[in-house]
N, C-alpha and C positions, 0 to 999 in steps of 0.2 A: 813098567819102568817110570820113573819119577817126574813128577809135575811140578810146576810152581805150587800149587796148593799144597804138596807134601812138604816142601820146602818152608813155606809160610808156618804150618801146623808145627812143624818139628822144631822151629827155631823158637817160634811164640811159645812152646811148651817149657821154655828153659827160664830160669829165674832173671828177672831185670833185664828181660830183652823186649827191644823196642825194635819197629819197623818205621823207617824213615828213607826216603829217597837220598841216594847218592847224588854228588855234585851233579850229575847227568840227567838225574831226572828217575834213574831205573832203582828198583826196590833194592834196601840193604837192612840186614838185620844186625842189631848192636847190642852188645851187654856193656852198660855203663858207658854209652856213646863211643865205644871201641867196636868197627864193624869187624864182624866173624864171617858172614856168608854175605853175598851179592849177587845180582844179576851183572854180568860181565859180557855185554855184545862184543863182538870183535870189531876193532877199528880199523882202518886201514893200513896202519903200520903192521898189526897182528895179521890181516889176509895177506899182505906183500911177505911176511917174513914166514908164514905157513904154506903158502902157495897153494898147490891143488892139495894138499891135507887138512886145511882150513875147513872145518864143519861148518855147517849151515843151520844146525837146530840151535835150540835154546844153551846158553852157557851160564853156569854159576860158578862164581869167583869164591874160594873157600881159603882162610886161614888155617896154615899147618903150624904144629908147635916149633919146629925147625926145619934147616935145609937138608937134613939128614932123613927125615918124615916126607919131605917133599920128594927128595930121590925116588925114596921107596916106592911112592905111591906112580909116580912118574914110569918107574920099572915094573910093578905090580901089573897095570893094565892100561898100555895106552890107547886102548880103543876107548877108554872112559877118561883117563886124565892127562893133561898135556898143560903145557906152558909155552908163553911168548917170549922174546928177548925183554919185554916191559919188566916181567916178573924175575929177570935173573938178580940174583943174590937177594931175592923177597923171599919169604916163606909162606908162600900161598901157591894154589894148584888152579886150574881151569878144568870145569868138568862138564862131559856132554851130558846133560841133563837127562835126554830121552835114552841114554844108553846105561845109566846107574839104576840100580835096584833099589825100592824103597829101605830095604835093610841096611844096604852099602851107604845110604845117603844119611839112614838114621845115625849110623856111626861117625860119617864123615860131618855130620853139624854137630854133633856132641863135642866131637875132638877139636874143630873149630872154635867151639864156645869155651870151652877150658883152656885153649890156647891164649884167650882175651881176656877171660874172666879175672877180675882180683883174685888173689890166692885165698883168702879168707871165704869169699862167695862160692870158690869152686870146692875147698874144702866142705864147708856146710853142707853143698848139695852132693858131694860124694859121701857123706855121712847121712843122708837123708834129712838134713836140717833145714834145708832154703825150699 
């Protein structure tokens, strides 16, 4: 299963990615100052909303291209992907880091990066030029 070291390695391997703490001090990875994956500990409102279903392991937040992609991930494997009311209407998912495989994490981080990277940078990376 994946670790924070895997997240860091995968994210920082992408062009123009930086690591900078989010407003609450947790690690966040950004492309041109737009966060695409971040550590997202559950907050009191999250715990209240999730009740007994609240996971107790490490949680990764990840940007997705759109709400359709979000719904697909949530439906695909609810043992890995979930959301809280805080993310209603927002294209992001929460991920149980200790349940996702490294190949799945690799795809998720890359998709998150593409969702936030400027179009020219993303196109250059796809073409092998970045």
